[in-house]
VOTORVEX-780984 format. One record per residue: residue number from 1; residue in one letter; x, y, z of N, C-alpha, C in turn. Coordinates in nm, 3 decimals. Example, Ala and Ser with C-alpha at 12.3 -4.5 7.8 and 13.67 -1.06 7.14 Angstrom:
# VOTORVEX-780984
> nr, rest, n.x, n.y, n.z, ca.x, ca.y, ca.z, c.x, c.y, c.z
> 1, A, 1.319, -0.569, 0.780, 1.230, -0.450, 0.780, 1.320, -0.330, 0.780
> 2, S, 1.285, -0.225, 0.708, 1.367, -0.106, 0.714, 1.290, 0.003, 0.787
END
This chain:
# VOTORVEX-780984
> nr, rest, n.x, n.y, n.z, ca.x, ca.y, ca.z, c.x, c.y, c.z
> 1, M, 6.659, -1.592, -2.245, 6.585, -1.544, -2.139, 6.566, -1.679, -2.066
> 2, D, 6.586, -1.613, -1.910, 6.512, -1.718, -1.845, 6.368, -1.726, -1.857
> 3, W, 6.339, -1.875, -1.821, 6.164, -1.906, -1.821, 6.135, -1.846, -1.677
> 4, S, 6.213, -1.883, -1.627, 6.164, -1.814, -1.439, 6.111, -1.716, -1.418
> 5, L, 6.216, -1.609, -1.525, 6.169, -1.463, -1.570, 6.039, -1.439, -1.623
> 6, A, 6.055, -1.489, -1.723, 5.941, -1.483, -1.773, 5.807, -1.538, -1.752
> 7, L, 5.794, -1.643, -1.677, 5.672, -1.670, -1.597, 5.657, -1.531, -1.433
> 8, N, 5.753, -1.506, -1.367, 5.734, -1.409, -1.317, 5.701, -1.298, -1.336
> 9, W, 5.708, -1.234, -1.440, 5.667, -1.117, -1.491, 5.530, -1.120, -1.565
> 10, T, 5.488, -1.238, -1.619, 5.330, -1.295, -1.655, 5.271, -1.286, -1.514
> 11, G, 5.312, -1.353, -1.424, 5.249, -1.366, -1.320, 5.200, -1.234, -1.253
> 12, F, 5.302, -1.132, -1.241, 5.321, -1.022, -1.213, 5.184, -0.866, -1.273
> 13, L, 5.208, -0.936, -1.462, 5.096, -0.859, -1.495, 4.963, -0.967, -1.466
> 14, I, 4.907, -1.046, -1.413, 4.803, -1.101, -1.421, 4.786, -1.077, -1.341
> 15, G, 4.824, -1.035, -1.198, 4.814, -0.991, -1.080, 4.755, -0.881, -1.070
> 16, I, 4.835, -0.770, -1.123, 4.784, -0.622, -1.190, 4.668, -0.617, -1.279
> 17, A, 4.591, -0.714, -1.366, 4.491, -0.725, -1.449, 4.399, -0.782, -1.345
> 18, G, 4.454, -0.875, -1.226, 4.325, -0.939, -1.162, 4.317, -0.804, -1.030
> 19, L, 4.404, -0.741, -0.995, 4.353, -0.590, -0.926, 4.270, -0.463, -0.907
> 20, L, 4.306, -0.457, -1.154, 4.223, -0.369, -1.174, 4.063, -0.430, -1.249
> 21, A, 4.072, -0.550, -1.214, 3.971, -0.590, -1.236, 3.873, -0.565, -1.136
> 22, T, 3.910, -0.649, -1.014, 3.866, -0.593, -0.867, 3.810, -0.455, -0.839
> 23, A, 3.877, -0.359, -0.936, 3.892, -0.223, -0.853, 3.774, -0.204, -0.941
> 24, V, 3.745, -0.224, -1.095, 3.612, -0.149, -1.162, 3.520, -0.278, -1.057
> 25, Q, 3.533, -0.399, -1.080, 3.391, -0.460, -1.022, 3.347, -0.375, -0.844
> 26, T, 3.424, -0.361, -0.826, 3.423, -0.278, -0.688, 3.329, -0.139, -0.737
> 27, V, 3.373, -0.048, -0.795, 3.251, 0.039, -0.829, 3.161, 0.010, -0.884
> 28, R, 3.150, -0.105, -1.009, 2.990, -0.131, -1.037, 2.912, -0.183, -0.947
> 29, V, 2.977, -0.200, -0.817, 2.854, -0.280, -0.707, 2.834, -0.198, -0.634
> 30, K, 2.925, -0.078, -0.620, 2.844, 0.050, -0.510, 2.777, 0.111, -0.607
> 31, R, 2.759, 0.093, -0.718, 2.741, 0.219, -0.797, 2.524, 0.085, -0.822
> 32, I, 2.540, 0.030, -0.836, 2.401, -0.067, -0.836, 2.374, -0.074, -0.701
> 33, A, 2.448, -0.082, -0.594, 2.359, -0.048, -0.433, 2.320, 0.060, -0.441
> 34, R, 2.419, 0.172, -0.459, 2.318, 0.293, -0.485, 2.185, 0.328, -0.541
> 35, R, 2.204, 0.294, -0.666, 2.054, 0.293, -0.764, 1.992, 0.172, -0.640
> 36, R, 1.988, 0.069, -0.619, 1.869, 0.019, -0.539, 1.832, 0.067, -0.455
> 37, Q, 1.913, 0.112, -0.367, 1.850, 0.218, -0.239, 1.785, 0.364, -0.298
> 38, E, 1.771, 0.446, -0.382, 1.723, 0.528, -0.417, 1.592, 0.458, -0.528
> 39, I, 1.558, 0.311, -0.560, 1.474, 0.291, -0.603, 1.373, 0.216, -0.491
> 40, I, 1.440, 0.163, -0.412, 1.382, 0.175, -0.234, 1.274, 0.261, -0.211
> 41, R, 1.380, 0.385, -0.212, 1.333, 0.506, -0.149, 1.242, 0.570, -0.183
> 42, H, 1.198, 0.522, -0.387, 1.101, 0.617, -0.457, 1.012, 0.536, -0.419
> 43, V, 1.004, 0.363, -0.371, 0.886, 0.294, -0.332, 0.869, 0.303, -0.204
> 44, I, 0.928, 0.367, -0.101, 0.877, 0.408, -0.005, 0.773, 0.520, -0.001
> 45, D, 0.859, 0.635, -0.087, 0.771, 0.754, -0.120, 0.634, 0.721, -0.177
> 46, R, 0.638, 0.624, -0.266, 0.505, 0.599, -0.322, 0.382, 0.553, -0.236
> 47, A, 0.462, 0.483, -0.176, 0.367, 0.344, -0.063, 0.319, 0.455, 0.001
> 48, N, 0.363, 0.554, 0.093, 0.346, 0.654, 0.212, 0.243, 0.766, 0.110
> 49, Y, 0.266, 0.801, -0.005, 0.156, 0.865, -0.083, 0.044, 0.848, -0.069
> 50, A, 0.034, 0.696, -0.171, -0.107, 0.650, -0.166, -0.185, 0.556, -0.068
> 51, R, -0.130, 0.511, 0.044, -0.168, 0.528, 0.180, -0.322, 0.610, 0.254
> 52, L, -0.410, 0.559, 0.225, -0.502, 0.680, 0.245, -0.461, 0.668, 0.420
> 53, D, -0.564, 0.791, 0.453, -0.486, 0.822, 0.605, -0.594, 0.770, 0.643
> 54, T, -0.585, 0.711, 0.795, -0.725, 0.700, 0.830, -0.849, 0.822, 0.911
> 55, D, -0.843, 0.897, 0.910, -0.948, 1.007, 0.897, -1.001, 1.065, 0.786
> 56, V, -0.967, 1.031, 0.674, -1.036, 1.024, 0.561, -1.121, 0.931, 0.553
> 57, L, -1.062, 0.818, 0.566, -1.162, 0.742, 0.609, -1.290, 0.761, 0.660
> 58, I, -1.251, 0.780, 0.755, -1.357, 0.777, 0.856, -1.439, 0.903, 0.814
> 59, D, -1.425, 1.008, 0.787, -1.474, 1.122, 0.717, -1.564, 1.099, 0.632
> 60, L, -1.534, 1.021, 0.507, -1.603, 0.906, 0.411, -1.703, 0.829, 0.501
> 61, H, -1.636, 0.764, 0.617, -1.775, 0.709, 0.632, -1.895, 0.807, 0.720
> 62, A, -1.842, 0.905, 0.783, -1.949, 0.963, 0.842, -2.052, 1.023, 0.718
> 63, R, -1.999, 1.081, 0.589, -2.053, 1.146, 0.475, -2.139, 1.028, 0.414
> 64, Q, -2.196, 0.946, 0.481, -2.301, 0.857, 0.464, -2.248, 0.765, 0.357
> 65, L, -2.155, 0.712, 0.345, -2.086, 0.638, 0.186, -2.081, 0.500, 0.295
> 66, H, -2.229, 0.432, 0.303, -2.197, 0.300, 0.432, -2.247, 0.219, 0.326
> 67, D, -2.166, 0.173, 0.171, -2.117, 0.061, 0.091, -2.038, -0.031, 0.149
> 68, P, -2.066, -0.154, 0.223, -2.009, -0.247, 0.250, -1.889, -0.279, 0.185
> 69, L, -1.890, -0.301, 0.048, -1.813, -0.353, -0.049, -1.721, -0.234, -0.054
> 70, L, -1.752, -0.110, -0.070, -1.654, 0.011, -0.097, -1.558, 0.010, 0.049
> 71, A, -1.642, -0.020, 0.145, -1.574, 0.025, 0.271, -1.447, -0.095, 0.290
> 72, R, -1.515, -0.176, 0.238, -1.378, -0.307, 0.258, -1.297, -0.277, 0.175
> 73, Y, -1.281, -0.240, 0.071, -1.181, -0.202, -0.056, -1.108, -0.091, 0.010
> 74, L, -1.147, -0.023, 0.067, -1.089, 0.101, 0.096, -0.938, 0.030, 0.213
> 75, W, -1.067, 0.001, 0.281, -0.993, -0.074, 0.435, -0.856, -0.179, 0.366
> 76, T, -0.885, -0.210, 0.313, -0.759, -0.317, 0.286, -0.682, -0.267, 0.176
> 77, S, -0.698, -0.205, 0.095, -0.631, -0.123, 0.017, -0.541, -0.064, 0.122
> 78, R, -0.573, 0.024, 0.244, -0.484, 0.085, 0.339, -0.399, 0.015, 0.381
> 79, Q, -0.423, -0.113, 0.426, -0.357, -0.208, 0.525, -0.267, -0.245, 0.378
> 80, V, -0.280, -0.277, 0.301, -0.174, -0.369, 0.169, -0.072, -0.201, 0.193
> 81, V, -0.116, -0.129, 0.161, -0.023, -0.027, 0.120, 0.066, 0.042, 0.246
> 82, A, -0.020, 0.073, 0.379, 0.105, 0.016, 0.459, 0.179, -0.063, 0.453
> 83, D, 0.150, -0.236, 0.445, 0.246, -0.269, 0.452, 0.356, -0.309, 0.330
> 84, L, 0.335, -0.277, 0.229, 0.359, -0.235, 0.125, 0.517, -0.125, 0.160
> 85, Y, 0.467, -0.015, 0.248, 0.576, 0.077, 0.242, 0.656, 0.028, 0.398
> 86, L, 0.603, -0.090, 0.497, 0.637, -0.124, 0.613, 0.815, -0.248, 0.516
> 87, L, 0.765, -0.309, 0.441, 0.880, -0.432, 0.345, 0.940, -0.318, 0.307
> 88, A, 0.913, -0.230, 0.242, 1.029, -0.085, 0.181, 1.106, -0.051, 0.230
> 89, V, 1.050, -0.017, 0.428, 1.135, 0.031, 0.468, 1.239, -0.059, 0.555
> 90, D, 1.177, -0.168, 0.596, 1.282, -0.316, 0.601, 1.386, -0.313, 0.494
> 91, E, 1.352, -0.349, 0.415, 1.436, -0.341, 0.229, 1.549, -0.281, 0.258
> 92, Y, 1.519, -0.106, 0.304, 1.585, -0.007, 0.271, 1.714, 0.032, 0.404
> 93, L, 1.622, -0.061, 0.480, 1.740, -0.052, 0.624, 1.810, -0.161, 0.611
> 94, A, 1.772, -0.285, 0.551, 1.899, -0.418, 0.527, 2.014, -0.381, 0.486
> 95, H, 2.019, -0.276, 0.384, 2.148, -0.242, 0.358, 2.202, -0.128, 0.298
> 96, E, 2.170, -0.061, 0.448, 2.244, 0.053, 0.525, 2.338, -0.003, 0.636
> 97, R, 2.422, 0.030, 0.611, 2.487, -0.034, 0.705, 2.552, 0.057, 0.835
> 98, R, 2.510, 0.189, 0.853, 2.439, 0.282, 0.964, 2.351, 0.330, 0.959
> 99, F, 2.255, 0.308, 1.060, 2.163, 0.454, 1.056, 2.117, 0.463, 1.216
> 100, T, 2.098, 0.564, 1.213, 2.063, 0.637, 1.371, 1.990, 0.689, 1.338
> 101, Y, 1.956, 0.707, 1.503, 1.762, 0.866, 1.546, 1.835, 0.966, 1.424
> 102, K, 1.941, 1.004, 1.427, 2.006, 1.171, 1.402, 1.958, 1.140, 1.279
> 103, D, 2.005, 1.023, 1.176, 1.945, 1.024, 1.033, 1.790, 1.013, 1.055
> 104, L, 1.728, 0.963, 1.119, 1.547, 0.929, 1.097, 1.526, 1.127, 1.112
> 105, L, 1.546, 1.151, 1.263, 1.552, 1.294, 1.256, 1.566, 1.377, 1.132
> 106, A, 1.676, 1.388, 1.046, 1.702, 1.431, 0.958, 1.607, 1.410, 0.793
> 107, I, 1.533, 1.261, 0.781, 1.425, 1.313, 0.688, 1.306, 1.288, 0.757
> 108, A, 1.270, 1.328, 0.859, 1.139, 1.346, 0.934, 1.030, 1.351, 0.869
> 109, D, 1.026, 1.504, 0.785, 0.979, 1.583, 0.752, 0.984, 1.558, 0.605
> 110, T, 0.970, 1.476, 0.575, 1.012, 1.439, 0.403, 0.914, 1.375, 0.366
> 111, P, 0.921, 1.296, 0.231, 0.806, 1.195, 0.202, 0.850, 1.071, 0.235
> 112, L, 0.983, 1.044, 0.260, 0.997, 0.912, 0.324, 0.955, 0.883, 0.454
> 113, V, 0.919, 0.996, 0.571, 0.860, 0.973, 0.652, 0.703, 1.015, 0.634
> 114, G, 0.728, 1.120, 0.701, 0.632, 1.244, 0.687, 0.487, 1.237, 0.792
> 115, G, 0.492, 1.138, 0.848, 0.370, 1.117, 0.948, 0.429, 1.059, 1.078
> 116, K, 0.365, 1.049, 1.199, 0.339, 0.966, 1.336, 0.382, 0.865, 1.312
> 117, W, 0.274, 0.799, 1.262, 0.284, 0.635, 1.240, 0.419, 0.572, 1.174
> 118, Q, 0.399, 0.673, 1.083, 0.582, 0.603, 1.024, 0.706, 0.635, 1.118
> 119, M, 0.689, 0.703, 1.134, 0.806, 0.766, 1.244, 0.797, 0.633, 1.345
> 120, R, 0.704, 0.631, 1.382, 0.678, 0.512, 1.502, 0.721, 0.385, 1.438
> 121, A, 0.708, 0.373, 1.318, 0.740, 0.211, 1.244, 0.962, 0.238, 1.241
> 122, W, 0.948, 0.367, 1.166, 1.103, 0.347, 1.131, 1.185, 0.332, 1.283
> 123, V, 1.129, 0.399, 1.423, 1.171, 0.429, 1.522, 1.212, 0.247, 1.571
> 124, G, 1.117, 0.172, 1.572, 1.064, 0.022, 1.595, 1.174, -0.010, 1.515
> 125, K, 1.181, 0.017, 1.413, 1.297, -0.094, 1.329, 1.452, -0.054, 1.362
> 126, I, 1.490, 0.106, 1.386, 1.632, 0.065, 1.408, 1.659, 0.119, 1.574
> 127, A, 1.615, 0.051, 1.651, 1.559, 0.072, 1.782, 1.708, -0.003, 1.809
> 128, L, 1.690, -0.132, 1.717, 1.823, -0.260, 1.808, 1.898, -0.318, 1.732
> 129, R, 1.944, -0.176, 1.592, 2.074, -0.169, 1.569, 2.174, -0.118, 1.658
> 130, S, 2.315, -0.191, 1.625, 2.447, -0.161, 1.739, 2.426, -0.039, 1.742
> 131, E, 2.418, 0.052, 1.681, 2.448, 0.214, 1.672, 2.389, 0.325, 1.714
> 132, N, 2.235, 0.216, 1.768, 2.110, 0.303, 1.854, 2.074, 0.236, 1.999
> 133, R, 2.157, 0.118, 2.023, 2.164, 0.069, 2.138, 2.216, 0.184, 2.233
> 134, G, 2.127, 0.159, 2.364, 2.176, 0.260, 2.438, 2.148, 0.404, 2.431
> 135, E, 2.077, 0.456, 2.334, 2.038, 0.568, 2.328, 1.865, 0.573, 2.324
> 136, P, 1.800, 0.667, 2.368, 1.659, 0.706, 2.412, 1.643, 0.722, 2.248
> 137, P, 1.526, 0.632, 2.225, 1.424, 0.698, 2.086, 1.400, 0.875, 2.084
> 138, P, 1.403, 0.922, 1.950, 1.358, 1.044, 1.956, 1.249, 1.055, 2.025
> 139, Q, 1.218, 1.176, 2.010, 1.058, 1.237, 1.990, 1.005, 1.311, 1.890
> 140, I, 0.895, 1.180, 1.858, 0.798, 1.227, 1.753, 0.763, 1.407, 1.733
> 141, P, 0.846, 1.435, 1.621, 0.823, 1.584, 1.596, 0.607, 1.601, 1.614
> 142, A, 0.592, 1.726, 1.681, 0.445, 1.711, 1.676, 0.383, 1.762, 1.526
> 143, N, 0.474, 1.828, 1.442, 0.421, 1.893, 1.312, 0.409, 1.783, 1.234
> 144, L, 0.450, 1.662, 1.242, 0.405, 1.536, 1.156, 0.315, 1.614, 1.074
> 145, D, 0.220, 1.520, 1.137, 0.092, 1.518, 1.034, -0.035, 1.646, 1.052
> 146, E, 0.068, 1.756, 1.038, -0.007, 1.896, 1.001, -0.064, 1.831, 0.870
> 147, G, -0.131, 1.935, 0.838, -0.148, 1.967, 0.657, -0.230, 1.836, 0.606
> 148, R, -0.215, 1.741, 0.627, -0.279, 1.608, 0.615, -0.427, 1.599, 0.523
> 149, M, -0.491, 1.635, 0.702, -0.664, 1.617, 0.673, -0.682, 1.753, 0.599
> 150, E, -0.651, 1.898, 0.634, -0.631, 1.996, 0.601, -0.646, 1.980, 0.396
> 151, H, -0.543, 1.921, 0.363, -0.557, 1.920, 0.232, -0.632, 1.845, 0.151
> 152, Y, -0.679, 1.710, 0.197, -0.772, 1.637, 0.193, -0.939, 1.740, 0.195
> 153, L, -0.959, 1.755, 0.305, -1.095, 1.891, 0.308, -1.060, 2.012, 0.222
> 154, R, -0.983, 2.017, 0.167, -0.938, 2.101, 0.062, -1.025, 2.056, -0.107
> 155, L, -0.950, 1.985, -0.105, -0.979, 1.870, -0.212, -1.103, 1.884, -0.203
> 156, R, -1.193, 1.801, -0.110, -1.298, 1.782, -0.068, -1.344, 1.937, -0.112
> 157, E, -1.347, 2.044, -0.095, -1.432, 2.091, -0.105, -1.424, 2.160, -0.248
> 158, A, -1.318, 2.145, -0.304, -1.318, 2.167, -0.488, -1.404, 2.064, -0.564
> 159, Y, -1.436, 1.984, -0.496, -1.502, 1.836, -0.643, -1.653, 1.891, -0.591
> 160, S, -1.691, 1.948, -0.438, -1.801, 1.932, -0.417, -1.923, 2.069, -0.483
> 161, N, -1.834, 2.138, -0.538, -1.918, 2.253, -0.591, -1.895, 2.208, -0.743
> 162, P, -1.993, 2.160, -0.786, -1.965, 2.128, -0.959, -1.999, 2.216, -1.035
> 163, A, -2.076, 2.327, -0.951, -2.155, 2.467, -1.042, -2.034, 2.523, -1.120
> 164, S, -1.934, 2.514, -1.042, -1.782, 2.578, -1.113, -1.739, 2.560, -1.237
> 165, S, -1.711, 2.641, -1.347, -1.665, 2.518, -1.440, -1.495, 2.561, -1.482
> 166, D, -1.435, 2.621, -1.348, -1.278, 2.567, -1.374, -1.295, 2.486, -1.265
> 167, L, -1.348, 2.395, -1.259, -1.297, 2.303, -1.118, -1.165, 2.200, -1.144
> 168, A, -1.067, 2.221, -1.246, -0.979, 2.160, -1.274, -0.859, 2.259, -1.187
> 169, S, -0.866, 2.399, -1.201, -0.756, 2.485, -1.126, -0.809, 2.496, -0.944
> 170, K, -0.958, 2.491, -0.994, -0.963, 2.479, -0.809, -0.858, 2.334, -0.725
> 171, V, -0.881, 2.202, -0.816, -0.863, 2.097, -0.750, -0.653, 2.127, -0.761
> 172, L, -0.635, 2.173, -0.798, -0.485, 2.247, -0.846, -0.446, 2.308, -0.744
> 173, D, -0.510, 2.361, -0.744, -0.485, 2.504, -0.612, -0.519, 2.410, -0.491
> 174, A, -0.615, 2.388, -0.509, -0.649, 2.303, -0.366, -0.525, 2.198, -0.285
> 175, G, -0.444, 2.138, -0.411, -0.364, 2.051, -0.377, -0.203, 2.052, -0.392
> 176, S, -0.243, 2.193, -0.407, -0.065, 2.208, -0.456, 0.004, 2.332, -0.374
> 177, S, 0.086, 2.380, -0.377, 0.156, 2.474, -0.289, 0.149, 2.604, -0.399
> 178, P, 0.141, 2.727, -0.296, 0.095, 2.829, -0.364, 0.162, 2.874, -0.508
> 179, D, 0.292, 2.821, -0.518, 0.393, 2.846, -0.614, 0.340, 2.757, -0.766
> 180, T, 0.299, 2.644, -0.708, 0.248, 2.555, -0.815, 0.152, 2.592, -0.850
> 181, A, 0.022, 2.647, -0.769, -0.083, 2.723, -0.837, -0.068, 2.775, -0.893
> 182, R, -0.003, 2.929, -0.869, 0.027, 3.011, -0.970, 0.046, 3.004, -1.098
> 183, L, 0.196, 2.909, -1.072, 0.232, 2.869, -1.239, 0.115, 2.790, -1.340
> 184, S, 0.040, 2.750, -1.289, -0.068, 2.627, -1.328, -0.139, 2.756, -1.392
> 185, R, -0.259, 2.896, -1.309, -0.288, 2.970, -1.358, -0.209, 3.071, -1.449
> 186, D, -0.079, 3.089, -1.452, -0.029, 3.149, -1.528, 0.011, 3.036, -1.657
> 187, R, -0.021, 2.924, -1.691, -0.001, 2.832, -1.804, -0.152, 2.836, -1.880
> 188, Q, -0.300, 2.846, -1.793, -0.441, 2.850, -1.783, -0.430, 2.996, -1.898
> 189, G, -0.361, 3.127, -1.874, -0.448, 3.191, -1.919, -0.319, 3.214, -2.019
> 190, Q, -0.215, 3.138, -2.046, -0.161, 3.152, -2.147, -0.250, 3.126, -2.322
END
């Protein structure tokens, strides 16, 4: 057998093995990138949920809660969570190849955006991307902040009546959808 023929076949087999290893590694990297984006979306959602609305803080101040240390803590916590939200949005967008205004409008009423200030932040971060240059920014949907203050007021009302023996179900009912509230009442009845 000729050595050059054996070397040719060996080189061919090593090349095939290299191509297979590259394909496996590419699939693995894409899976990891998808998982990273899922985690960042979760961080954005949690930061958006944990951030106190300005209206809630103003209402607390109006209710004679004039403890300066508590006020400082609440405002600082609010700002820290807002900063975390903005950093997570930056990180998320840094790993997206394309993110258009159309994509933003598709997620506008989800826990990822969910409010007017968040929508303005997303628009500001994607406005200079190449796919959005020359496009006018979208109008902020008017219904984004609907229900946030009403939800807080329902929770405050539920907590303000301590005479009720069923405070837990009131809070559940005030803070959840009608279907979830019905399920919680059904579970309590069992």
